[in-house]
DOLODO-115443 format. One line per field, with one value per residue (C-alpha): residue number from 1; chain; x, y, z. Coordinates in Angstrom, 2 decimals, padded with zeros to 5 digits, always signed. Example, Ala and Ser with C-alpha at 12.3 -4.5 7.8 and 13.67 -1.06 7.14 Angstrom:
i = [1 2]
ch = [A A]
X = [+012.30 +013.67]
Y = [-004.50 -001.06]
Z = [+007.80 +007.14]
***
This chain:
i = [1 2 3 4 5 6 7 8 9 10 11 12 13 14 15 16 17 18 19 20 21 22 23 24 25 26 27 28 29 30 31 32 33 34 35 36 37 38 39 40 41 42 43 44 45 46 47 48 49 50 51 52 53 54 55 56 57 58 59 60 61 62 63 64 65 66 67 68 69 70 71 72 73 74 75 76 77 78 79 80 81 82 83 84 85 86 87 88 89 90 91 92 93 94 95 96 97 98 99 100 101 102 103 104 105 106 107 108 109 110 111 112 113 114 115 116 117 118 119 120 121 122 123 124 125 126 127 128 129 130 131 132 133 134 135 136 137 138 139 140 141 142 143 144 145 146 147 148 149 150 151 152 153 154 155 156 157 158 159 160 161 162 163 164 165 166 167 168 169 170 171 172 173 174 175 176 177 178 179 180 181 182 183 184 185 186 187 188 189 190 191 192 193 194 195 196 197 198 199 200 201 202 203 204 205 206 207 208 209 210 211 212 213 214 215 216 217 218 219 220 221 222 223 224 225 226 227 228 229 230 231 232 233 234 235 236 237 238 239 240 241 242 243 244 245 246 247 248 249 250 251 252 253 254 255 256 257 258 259 260 261 262 263 264 265 266 267 268 269 270 271 272 273 274 275 276 277 278 279 280 281 282 283 284 285 286 287 288 289 290 291 292 293 294 295 296 297 298 299 300 301 302 303 304 305 306 307 308 309 310 311 312 313 314 315 316 317 318 319 320 321 322 323 324 325 326 327 328 329 330 331 332 333 334 335 336 337 338 339 340 341 342 343 344 345 346 347 348 349 350 351 352 353 354 355 356 357 358 359 360 361 362 363 364 365 366 367 368 369 370 371 372 373 374 375 376 377 378 379 380 381 382 383 384 385 386 387 388 389 390 391 392 393 394 395 396 397 398 399 400 401 402 403 404 405 406 407 408 409 410 411 412 413 414 415 416 417 418 419 420 421 422 423 424 425 426 427 428 429 430 431 432 433 434 435 436 437 438 439 440 441 442 443 444 445 446 447 448 449 450 451 452 453 454 455 456 457 458 459 460 461 462 463 464 465 466 467 468 469 470 471 472 473 474 475 476 477 478 479 480 481 482 483 484 485 486 487 488 489 490 491 492 493 494 495 496 497 498 499 500 501 502 503 504 505 506 507 508 509 510 511 512 513 514 515 516 517 518 519 520 521 522 523 524 525 526 527 528 529 530 531 532 533 534 535 536 537 538 539 540 541 542 543 544 545 546 547 548 549 550 551 552 553 554 555 556 557 558 559 560 561 562 563 564 565 566 567 568 569 570 571 572 573 574 575 576 577 578 579 580 581 582 583 584 585 586 587 588 589 590 591 592 593 594 595 596 597 598 599 600 601 602 603 604 605 606 607 608 609 610 611 612 613 614 615 616 617 618 619 620 621 622 623 624 625 626 627 628 629 630]
ch = [A A A A A A A A A A A A A A A A A A A A A A A A A A A A A A A A A A A A A A A A A A A A A A A A A A A A A A A A A A A A A A A A A A A A A A A A A A A A A A A A A A A A A A A A A A A A A A A A A A A A A A A A A A A A A A A A A A A A A A A A A A A A A A A A A A A A A A A A A A A A A A A A A A A A A A A A A A A A A A A A A A A A A A A A A A A A A A A A A A A A A A A A A A A A A A A A A A A A A A A A A A A A A A A A A A A A A A A A A A A A A A A A A A A A A A A A A A A A A A A A A A A A A A A A A A A A A A A A A A A A A A A A A A A A A A A A A A A A A A A A A A A A A A A A A A A A A A A A A A A A A A A A A A A A A A A A A A A A A A A A A A A A A A A A A A A A A A A A A A A A A A A A A A A A A A A A A A A A A A A A A A A A A A A A A A A A A A A A A A A A A A A A A A A A A A A A A A A A A A A A A A A A A A A A A A A A A A A A A A A A A A A A A A A A A A A A A A A A A A A A A A A A A A A A A A A A A A A A A A A A A A A A A A A A A A A A A A A A A A A A A A A A A A A A A A A A A A A A A A A A A A A A A A A A A A A A A A A A A A A A A A A A A A A A A A A A A A A A A A A A A A A A A A A A A A A A A A A A A A A A A A A A A A A A A A A A A A A A A A A A A A A A A A A A A A A A A A A A A A A A A A A A A A A A A A A A A A A A A A A A A A A A A A A A A A]
X = [+038.37 +038.66 +040.84 +039.34 +041.05 +039.34 +035.95 +036.07 +036.72 +033.81 +031.52 +032.68 +032.07 +028.62 +027.63 +028.82 +027.11 +023.88 +023.79 +025.87 +023.01 +022.52 +026.09 +027.25 +030.78 +031.95 +035.16 +036.23 +036.15 +033.17 +035.27 +036.09 +032.47 +031.25 +033.81 +032.70 +029.13 +030.14 +032.27 +029.35 +026.31 +027.66 +030.64 +029.22 +032.57 +033.08 +034.71 +035.92 +037.83 +041.49 +042.38 +045.18 +044.80 +044.58 +047.97 +048.36 +049.98 +053.46 +052.40 +049.45 +051.71 +054.20 +051.47 +050.32 +053.89 +054.27 +051.12 +052.48 +056.02 +056.50 +054.85 +057.10 +060.26 +059.53 +058.31 +061.14 +063.63 +061.11 +059.79 +063.35 +063.93 +060.75 +061.68 +065.07 +063.28 +060.90 +062.71 +064.43 +060.96 +060.06 +057.75 +057.54 +056.52 +054.03 +053.16 +049.95 +048.34 +044.93 +043.21 +045.01 +047.42 +050.89 +053.42 +056.43 +057.47 +060.34 +061.01 +064.00 +065.05 +064.69 +060.91 +060.21 +058.66 +056.41 +055.21 +054.58 +052.51 +050.45 +049.79 +052.25 +053.92 +054.44 +051.40 +048.84 +045.46 +043.90 +040.59 +037.71 +035.55 +038.01 +039.64 +037.24 +038.48 +042.27 +044.70 +044.90 +041.17 +040.29 +042.45 +040.90 +037.46 +038.26 +040.98 +042.68 +045.36 +044.10 +045.40 +043.72 +045.03 +044.71 +041.01 +039.97 +040.44 +037.23 +038.63 +040.14 +043.10 +044.46 +043.63 +047.27 +048.39 +048.69 +048.57 +049.04 +048.46 +048.12 +046.95 +049.19 +047.50 +048.62 +048.59 +045.01 +043.68 +043.44 +044.60 +047.96 +048.16 +048.55 +051.65 +051.34 +053.52 +052.53 +053.78 +052.90 +053.38 +052.72 +051.29 +047.54 +046.95 +046.06 +047.85 +051.14 +050.91 +050.62 +054.26 +054.27 +051.19 +052.84 +055.89 +053.70 +051.80 +055.04 +056.52 +053.32 +053.49 +057.14 +056.18 +053.32 +055.68 +058.28 +055.60 +054.22 +057.63 +058.33 +054.94 +055.00 +058.57 +057.34 +055.27 +055.75 +055.77 +054.98 +056.01 +054.22 +053.78 +052.42 +055.93 +058.98 +061.22 +059.18 +058.79 +061.73 +061.86 +058.16 +055.92 +052.26 +051.02 +052.17 +050.64 +051.66 +050.54 +051.49 +052.91 +049.39 +048.74 +046.24 +046.42 +047.51 +048.30 +047.66 +048.71 +045.88 +046.52 +046.45 +043.32 +041.60 +042.79 +041.45 +038.13 +037.75 +038.67 +036.89 +034.20 +035.58 +038.92 +040.09 +041.19 +043.94 +046.73 +045.90 +042.63 +044.63 +047.70 +048.75 +050.68 +053.24 +054.16 +054.52 +056.72 +059.01 +059.45 +060.47 +064.14 +063.24 +063.34 +061.30 +058.40 +055.14 +051.99 +048.79 +045.57 +042.22 +040.40 +042.23 +042.11 +045.74 +049.31 +051.62 +055.38 +056.36 +059.15 +058.56 +060.46 +060.52 +059.74 +062.71 +061.52 +058.38 +056.04 +056.91 +054.73 +055.71 +057.86 +055.86 +057.08 +055.90 +057.93 +057.05 +055.30 +058.55 +060.40 +057.74 +057.84 +055.99 +053.35 +052.65 +052.56 +050.05 +047.93 +047.88 +046.89 +044.03 +042.95 +042.60 +040.31 +038.24 +037.99 +036.93 +034.06 +032.92 +033.89 +035.37 +038.95 +040.37 +044.14 +045.67 +049.25 +051.53 +051.82 +054.08 +053.94 +052.70 +048.93 +048.18 +050.87 +049.25 +045.82 +047.11 +048.73 +045.47 +043.55 +046.03 +045.76 +041.95 +039.33 +038.82 +042.39 +041.26 +038.87 +039.67 +041.56 +040.57 +042.24 +041.37 +043.10 +040.38 +042.88 +044.53 +041.43 +039.63 +036.34 +034.38 +035.77 +035.58 +031.86 +032.17 +035.28 +033.48 +030.00 +030.66 +028.16 +025.82 +026.15 +025.08 +025.08 +026.75 +028.41 +031.86 +031.07 +032.39 +029.93 +029.64 +029.58 +032.06 +031.93 +032.74 +035.30 +032.56 +031.33 +034.88 +035.49 +032.37 +033.23 +036.55 +038.05 +037.71 +040.55 +039.70 +042.94 +042.77 +039.05 +039.16 +039.43 +036.22 +033.63 +030.64 +028.18 +029.91 +030.13 +026.33 +026.25 +028.97 +027.08 +023.98 +025.96 +027.48 +024.09 +022.08 +024.73 +023.56 +025.04 +023.54 +025.85 +025.52 +022.62 +021.15 +018.05 +018.69 +020.57 +022.97 +023.89 +027.54 +029.36 +032.42 +034.53 +035.95 +039.37 +039.88 +043.01 +043.83 +046.72 +044.15 +042.30 +038.79 +037.32 +038.55 +037.03 +033.73 +033.78 +034.47 +031.58 +033.91 +033.17 +029.86 +029.63 +027.42 +029.89 +032.79 +031.18 +030.37 +033.96 +035.80 +034.72 +038.33 +041.15 +044.79 +047.48 +050.64 +053.87 +056.08 +059.23 +061.48 +059.74 +059.76 +062.08 +062.08 +063.91 +066.93 +064.85 +062.89 +066.05 +067.55 +064.32 +064.08 +067.74 +067.17 +064.13 +065.70 +069.02 +067.16 +067.48 +071.29 +073.81 +074.59 +072.99 +074.03 +074.90 +075.00 +078.30 +078.59 +078.59 +075.59 +073.63 +074.45 +073.21 +069.97 +069.32 +070.04 +067.83 +064.42 +062.53 +059.89 +058.59 +058.49 +058.62 +057.89 +060.90 +063.08 +062.24 +063.02 +066.36 +067.38 +066.20 +068.41 +071.35 +071.00 +070.88 +074.04 +076.09 +079.01 +080.20 +078.77 +078.51 +076.35 +078.56 +077.64 +078.40 +075.73 +072.97 +071.27 +073.12 +070.02 +069.94 +073.13 +071.82 +072.44 +068.93 +067.33 +069.72 +068.88 +069.38 +072.82 +073.49 +073.09 +069.41 +068.61 +067.90 +065.30 +063.65 +063.44 +064.19 +064.43 +063.51 +067.18 +068.26 +065.56 +066.62 +070.18 +069.08 +066.75 +069.53 +072.05 +069.64 +068.78 +072.51 +073.36 +075.32 +077.91 +079.27 +080.32 +077.02 +074.98 +076.95 +076.57 +072.80 +072.49 +074.65 +077.27 +080.86 +081.83 +083.34 +080.03 +078.17 +080.39 +080.06 +076.26 +076.18 +078.18 +075.98 +072.83 +074.33 +073.85 +075.86 +077.10 +078.12 +081.83 +082.09 +081.71 +079.38 +081.91]
Y = [+065.19 +065.95 +068.81 +071.65 +070.13 +066.77 +068.30 +070.29 +067.05 +065.25 +068.18 +068.17 +064.43 +064.64 +067.70 +066.27 +062.89 +064.60 +067.18 +065.57 +065.73 +069.45 +070.76 +072.67 +071.28 +068.37 +068.73 +065.17 +063.03 +060.72 +057.64 +059.10 +060.12 +056.58 +055.20 +057.71 +056.49 +052.84 +053.70 +055.39 +053.41 +049.92 +049.65 +051.95 +053.62 +056.80 +059.62 +061.14 +058.02 +058.65 +054.99 +053.64 +050.65 +047.07 +045.32 +041.62 +039.42 +038.22 +034.68 +035.78 +038.27 +035.49 +033.30 +036.16 +036.64 +032.92 +032.81 +035.74 +034.37 +034.45 +037.86 +039.24 +037.83 +039.19 +042.58 +043.17 +044.67 +047.11 +048.09 +048.96 +050.85 +052.87 +053.72 +054.93 +057.40 +058.81 +058.55 +061.93 +063.50 +061.64 +059.06 +055.44 +052.47 +049.75 +046.53 +044.79 +041.50 +041.24 +041.74 +045.04 +043.62 +045.18 +042.43 +044.59 +048.05 +050.46 +053.66 +055.81 +055.56 +059.35 +059.22 +055.68 +056.78 +059.38 +056.83 +054.19 +056.61 +057.38 +053.67 +053.24 +050.04 +046.36 +044.22 +047.04 +046.28 +048.77 +047.27 +049.69 +047.74 +048.43 +051.76 +053.45 +055.47 +055.22 +054.60 +050.81 +050.35 +052.61 +050.49 +047.27 +048.66 +050.44 +047.99 +051.04 +053.58 +056.08 +059.04 +059.57 +062.91 +064.20 +065.03 +062.46 +059.93 +059.02 +058.70 +061.67 +059.51 +059.64 +063.12 +064.19 +061.42 +061.41 +058.00 +057.13 +053.47 +051.11 +047.50 +044.61 +041.79 +038.26 +036.79 +035.58 +038.98 +038.25 +040.90 +040.06 +043.14 +046.90 +049.08 +052.28 +055.35 +057.48 +060.51 +062.00 +065.59 +067.03 +070.13 +070.61 +070.46 +067.00 +067.87 +067.83 +064.02 +063.66 +062.69 +060.32 +058.56 +058.14 +056.57 +054.16 +053.10 +052.56 +050.43 +048.41 +047.63 +046.59 +044.15 +042.81 +042.28 +040.51 +038.29 +037.52 +036.57 +034.34 +032.62 +032.07 +030.80 +027.50 +029.13 +031.15 +034.81 +037.76 +041.27 +043.90 +047.66 +050.09 +051.66 +049.45 +051.34 +050.23 +046.53 +045.49 +048.16 +048.89 +046.51 +047.39 +043.91 +040.50 +037.27 +033.67 +030.41 +026.76 +024.63 +023.97 +027.70 +027.90 +031.23 +030.69 +034.15 +037.82 +040.99 +043.46 +045.65 +042.64 +041.32 +044.68 +044.93 +041.48 +042.03 +045.35 +043.93 +040.57 +041.08 +038.04 +036.42 +034.27 +030.75 +030.41 +032.77 +032.12 +033.95 +037.08 +037.05 +035.38 +032.18 +032.75 +036.17 +034.74 +031.97 +034.65 +036.11 +032.82 +033.80 +036.92 +039.12 +042.31 +042.10 +043.75 +041.96 +043.15 +041.90 +042.39 +041.63 +044.31 +046.87 +047.89 +046.82 +046.02 +045.56 +042.39 +040.10 +036.41 +034.34 +030.56 +028.56 +028.46 +025.41 +023.41 +024.86 +023.30 +022.80 +024.24 +021.73 +019.61 +019.26 +015.67 +012.70 +009.17 +007.00 +005.11 +008.34 +009.82 +009.77 +006.52 +008.46 +010.72 +007.81 +005.97 +009.10 +009.62 +006.00 +006.19 +009.64 +008.41 +005.58 +008.00 +010.62 +008.08 +007.14 +010.78 +011.74 +015.20 +015.34 +017.73 +018.28 +019.87 +021.01 +023.92 +026.81 +025.85 +022.12 +021.26 +021.02 +022.12 +019.79 +016.91 +017.94 +018.01 +014.59 +013.30 +014.69 +013.21 +009.78 +009.84 +008.87 +012.56 +013.12 +014.12 +016.77 +020.28 +020.94 +024.41 +025.98 +029.06 +030.40 +031.75 +033.75 +035.55 +037.05 +040.03 +039.06 +041.18 +039.24 +035.63 +035.34 +036.48 +034.30 +031.20 +031.71 +034.04 +036.65 +037.43 +040.43 +043.61 +041.98 +045.07 +048.25 +047.48 +043.86 +042.45 +042.98 +039.25 +038.20 +035.72 +032.01 +031.18 +028.65 +026.25 +025.99 +025.85 +022.82 +021.02 +017.35 +017.74 +018.82 +022.09 +022.80 +025.31 +026.26 +027.91 +027.12 +028.31 +031.89 +031.77 +034.31 +032.80 +034.22 +032.34 +029.17 +029.08 +029.42 +026.80 +024.39 +024.79 +024.08 +020.94 +019.76 +020.50 +020.22 +023.48 +026.94 +030.33 +033.17 +036.60 +038.51 +035.38 +033.44 +030.37 +027.61 +025.31 +021.77 +021.14 +017.90 +018.63 +016.86 +019.09 +019.02 +021.52 +022.51 +024.62 +025.32 +026.21 +023.82 +023.82 +022.10 +025.02 +027.47 +025.58 +025.82 +029.56 +030.07 +031.14 +028.11 +026.40 +023.01 +021.52 +022.62 +021.20 +017.76 +017.87 +018.77 +016.56 +013.26 +012.15 +014.11 +013.73 +015.56 +016.52 +016.31 +019.41 +019.18 +018.84 +015.52 +014.04 +011.20 +012.11 +015.42 +014.27 +013.18 +016.43 +018.53 +016.73 +017.06 +020.80 +021.36 +019.48 +021.64 +024.96 +024.31 +023.63 +027.39 +027.20 +026.50 +023.13 +020.93 +021.83 +019.57 +020.13 +020.08 +018.03 +021.04 +022.64 +019.38 +018.78 +022.27 +021.73 +018.36 +019.75 +022.84 +022.89 +024.57 +026.71 +027.69 +024.05 +023.05 +026.57 +027.92 +025.06 +025.89 +029.58 +028.75 +026.42 +028.87 +031.51 +029.10 +028.12 +031.79 +032.86 +029.69 +030.41 +026.87 +023.39 +022.71 +024.61 +025.42 +026.32 +029.99 +029.94 +029.34 +032.34 +033.49 +033.15 +029.44 +028.92 +030.51 +028.09 +028.54 +026.87 +023.96 +020.44 +019.75 +018.55 +014.92 +015.53 +016.31 +013.27 +010.95 +013.39 +013.87 +010.24 +009.05 +012.12 +011.99 +012.67 +009.65 +007.48 +008.50 +007.40 +004.08 +003.35 +004.06 +001.93 -001.00 -000.77 -000.93 -003.62 -001.18 -000.63 +002.93 +003.62 +002.52 +004.34 +007.57 +007.43 +006.86 +009.83 +012.02 +012.68 +011.68 +008.81 +011.30 +013.16 +009.89 +008.86 +012.30 +012.18 +008.57 +009.66 +012.74 +010.60 +007.89 +005.15 +001.99 +000.43 -003.26 -003.51 +000.16 +002.02 +005.05 +006.99]
Z = [+332.87 +329.17 +328.04 +326.03 +322.97 +323.52 +324.34 +321.11 +319.19 +320.87 +320.08 +316.45 +316.01 +317.59 +315.56 +312.25 +312.77 +313.75 +310.95 +308.16 +305.65 +306.21 +306.45 +303.33 +303.71 +305.80 +307.84 +306.92 +303.74 +303.17 +303.99 +307.41 +307.99 +307.25 +309.71 +312.36 +311.94 +312.34 +315.34 +317.05 +315.90 +315.28 +317.61 +320.34 +321.00 +323.00 +320.99 +324.27 +325.36 +326.16 +326.62 +324.42 +322.09 +323.29 +323.42 +322.73 +325.35 +324.50 +323.68 +321.50 +319.68 +319.06 +317.57 +315.32 +314.10 +313.46 +311.35 +309.33 +309.25 +305.46 +305.17 +307.94 +306.42 +302.96 +304.19 +306.66 +304.21 +302.71 +306.17 +307.18 +303.92 +304.37 +307.95 +306.73 +304.43 +307.08 +310.41 +310.16 +310.07 +313.30 +311.74 +312.84 +310.65 +311.62 +309.82 +310.86 +309.94 +308.28 +311.65 +312.34 +314.92 +314.82 +314.07 +313.07 +314.18 +313.46 +315.44 +316.37 +320.02 +320.44 +319.90 +321.12 +324.44 +322.79 +320.23 +322.86 +324.96 +321.84 +321.24 +318.37 +319.49 +318.72 +319.55 +319.48 +317.85 +315.43 +314.33 +313.85 +316.28 +319.09 +318.25 +315.86 +312.90 +312.50 +309.67 +309.86 +310.49 +307.55 +305.24 +306.56 +305.66 +302.38 +301.20 +299.69 +300.76 +303.33 +305.34 +308.72 +309.91 +313.46 +314.07 +311.44 +314.26 +316.07 +319.57 +321.40 +322.43 +318.87 +317.57 +317.77 +315.40 +311.64 +309.95 +306.28 +305.49 +302.53 +302.11 +301.08 +299.13 +298.33 +294.78 +295.25 +296.23 +299.97 +302.42 +303.99 +306.19 +306.38 +306.12 +308.17 +308.73 +311.73 +313.62 +316.99 +315.77 +312.31 +310.56 +310.78 +307.02 +305.72 +302.47 +304.39 +304.36 +300.58 +300.05 +303.03 +301.66 +298.26 +299.94 +301.93 +298.80 +296.91 +299.70 +300.03 +296.29 +296.66 +299.43 +297.30 +294.39 +296.54 +298.07 +294.62 +293.19 +296.20 +296.08 +292.31 +291.91 +290.50 +287.76 +284.60 +285.66 +283.41 +284.48 +282.40 +282.12 +279.55 +279.32 +278.58 +281.02 +284.04 +283.28 +285.47 +288.17 +288.77 +286.80 +287.13 +286.32 +287.54 +286.23 +286.93 +285.33 +285.40 +282.59 +281.32 +280.99 +283.86 +285.67 +289.26 +290.66 +289.91 +291.65 +292.48 +289.42 +287.06 +288.76 +288.27 +284.66 +283.73 +285.47 +283.71 +280.30 +280.43 +283.06 +284.87 +285.59 +282.64 +283.53 +280.89 +279.85 +276.17 +276.73 +277.57 +275.31 +272.08 +272.85 +270.07 +271.40 +274.88 +273.47 +271.98 +275.46 +277.08 +277.23 +279.22 +276.13 +276.42 +273.99 +272.97 +274.10 +272.40 +273.96 +272.16 +275.40 +277.32 +274.53 +274.99 +274.28 +277.17 +277.34 +279.14 +280.25 +280.94 +283.52 +283.45 +286.61 +288.98 +290.89 +291.51 +294.10 +297.40 +300.40 +303.73 +305.62 +308.04 +311.57 +311.85 +312.98 +311.95 +314.58 +315.09 +315.91 +318.18 +321.96 +322.84 +324.82 +321.84 +319.42 +321.62 +322.07 +318.31 +317.70 +320.17 +319.00 +315.41 +316.54 +318.62 +315.87 +313.26 +315.60 +315.28 +318.83 +319.47 +320.68 +323.28 +323.32 +326.40 +326.78 +327.46 +325.01 +322.12 +322.86 +319.36 +319.79 +316.21 +314.85 +316.75 +315.42 +311.82 +312.25 +313.64 +310.66 +308.17 +309.82 +309.96 +307.39 +306.58 +305.42 +301.90 +303.27 +304.58 +307.80 +309.03 +312.08 +314.13 +317.24 +319.51 +321.59 +318.67 +317.02 +318.59 +320.21 +317.76 +314.79 +316.01 +315.26 +311.64 +311.18 +312.44 +311.02 +308.07 +306.93 +304.06 +301.74 +303.50 +306.95 +308.39 +307.24 +305.88 +305.10 +301.83 +298.98 +298.30 +301.94 +303.41 +304.02 +307.64 +308.82 +309.91 +306.33 +304.96 +307.18 +305.90 +305.40 +307.19 +310.50 +312.41 +314.84 +317.57 +319.30 +322.74 +322.99 +326.60 +325.34 +323.29 +324.55 +326.36 +323.81 +320.99 +323.06 +322.97 +319.16 +318.72 +320.99 +318.83 +315.63 +317.15 +318.40 +315.25 +312.54 +310.96 +310.71 +309.84 +308.73 +310.31 +308.77 +307.22 +308.20 +306.10 +307.91 +306.10 +307.08 +307.91 +308.58 +310.70 +313.25 +315.94 +317.55 +320.36 +322.23 +325.25 +327.60 +330.27 +332.58 +331.13 +334.19 +336.31 +333.83 +334.04 +337.85 +337.60 +335.17 +332.35 +330.16 +329.47 +331.17 +328.46 +325.74 +327.75 +327.96 +324.24 +323.28 +325.76 +324.23 +324.57 +326.22 +325.28 +327.24 +325.35 +327.33 +327.32 +325.23 +328.29 +329.12 +325.61 +324.69 +320.98 +321.40 +319.45 +316.44 +316.66 +316.76 +313.78 +311.77 +312.40 +311.54 +308.29 +307.46 +308.43 +306.70 +303.45 +302.85 +303.27 +300.51 +302.10 +304.78 +308.32 +311.23 +314.97 +316.82 +320.01 +322.35 +320.66 +320.70 +324.34 +325.19 +323.26 +324.88 +328.34 +328.06 +329.82 +326.91 +328.66 +325.21 +324.06 +320.37 +319.15 +321.04 +319.76 +316.15 +316.65 +318.30 +315.47 +312.82 +314.43 +314.63 +310.95 +309.99 +311.86 +311.34 +308.99 +308.42 +307.87 +311.63 +314.13 +317.08 +320.65 +319.88 +317.14 +319.71 +321.36 +324.46 +326.63 +325.87 +327.82 +331.05 +333.93 +335.34 +332.34 +331.85 +332.93 +336.66 +337.78 +338.58 +342.33 +341.78 +339.70 +342.60 +343.91 +340.53 +339.51 +335.99 +333.74 +330.03 +329.21 +331.27 +329.74 +326.22 +326.98 +328.47 +325.54 +323.05 +324.96 +325.16 +321.43 +320.58 +323.18 +325.35 +322.64 +323.18 +319.57 +318.02 +320.68 +320.30 +316.51 +316.81 +319.17 +316.93 +319.63 +320.29 +322.59 +325.05 +325.24 +325.68 +328.60 +330.18 +330.04 +331.28 +334.35 +334.82 +334.94 +337.10 +334.50 +335.21 +331.99 +331.94 +332.69 +333.69 +336.93 +336.95 +339.03]
***
């Protein structure tokens, strides 16, 4: 039963929505009123609902955090700094991704339980379609800073909260996520949140600036402001261009300034500023930059490129390094895909299904065309349709003014990777089946169909045949997608673990002052671990080890403590006879055979000492020529 407090809120929402055009003064701002309408009419939410927000499962949350890895790493310091400024007033800080899913969270232990009960927690989802009007959802719709205070919330579950939030954009103007500061208790006046909102906006801009500077390291970067004293500490405008002068990145303020001044975004920096004046600022000297197009004079400082833009490291071994089963699967999958047959990859969570799909795309005839990936389990059901099919301008309230091209069209001519296809809603399975059958797609709100040429790779950790039997997955779609099935072995069964470990250490230590190596004890622990989280867990472990390692060699103590738990280590030698030939044993035998059973050469190839080699040979009961296994 609703409390009197909640009933009063429901009555207020209903009355305002019914009589908004006739009320002399609205109790909420227009932005909140519009969100209330969408929550009621479009999303069909109940303002009296007391249910808390949806919480992502641990593995889906982990995937969301991985996709936002760079954003998280860059934002972390500012999120902590902001929390330090507001925690004494009992506020917590949330950072969400562009779908409103909380991927970082800071709260004092004294109020943690209260915040968690109110839904302020890691992994909570704050999209308007699910939770109605709230701070994060309002920012996702308005793409501007917003305060949603107490009864501004649509659902009764949240009317005690106050939330001030601001968007964070990347250098191309795409939304990275939302920074939010919330409290369970606060004064009733919305004006009481004015200072908090200013702090959130300032921190969001700091994160944007840090992300911009990181993303544009390989370009010329101009920091500019109308006042010289703010150029370095709080530049309003950030612009980046390559050696040919082509503009490559703009922060939101610079984007708005150029659009306002030129009516469009210029392609070349010479269209904005005089080249000679820019040349004078090449040594980071503060200079005046008049711009006839902008109608104002800015103060600026120019930084030269620090390094060439680098691509994200690829976790891809060569065919010679790969586990033979993976190499053969990849070879066959390429032949199948180039015959225009869909490919279904099945394997445990974290086993590298997307990596396999990317390798397959790169080895196929469509390697020069787009590779577009979507995780069907990580996007709220209400958003998957618009993500896949896109929408036309005005398709629904809150839609982008120019509409949005869906992933199916973005993948035209290339490859579409649908990860965790087993989690796709049945209603969308029908639409996807039609696209695959007809080769045409219609965006939401549009009647005109467009031809698309895509090849589909799907992946799932679930048994799709079981889902078909249970009625949770369309049988006709399953047979269309499962043209060829390729199972991926879990990491604990792969013979290329050593090569994989060395490759990841090489990639992760690229951020260190010098390359790192693995000590014998650490390597033995890694090779003997059962890896329930597969390749994803391995990368996280090695990233942690590279971060905490204080010397040139990663020692056993640098690995997470949980990794050394006996329950997750490889089985002892006594169990080997019962389990048959383990991947670890096979790796040793393969290496010994390749090096003609010479201990020194084998140990060097495996990156371990001779003593470690002999110990592992005895553990696995391998009889070496001229030696007894005992």
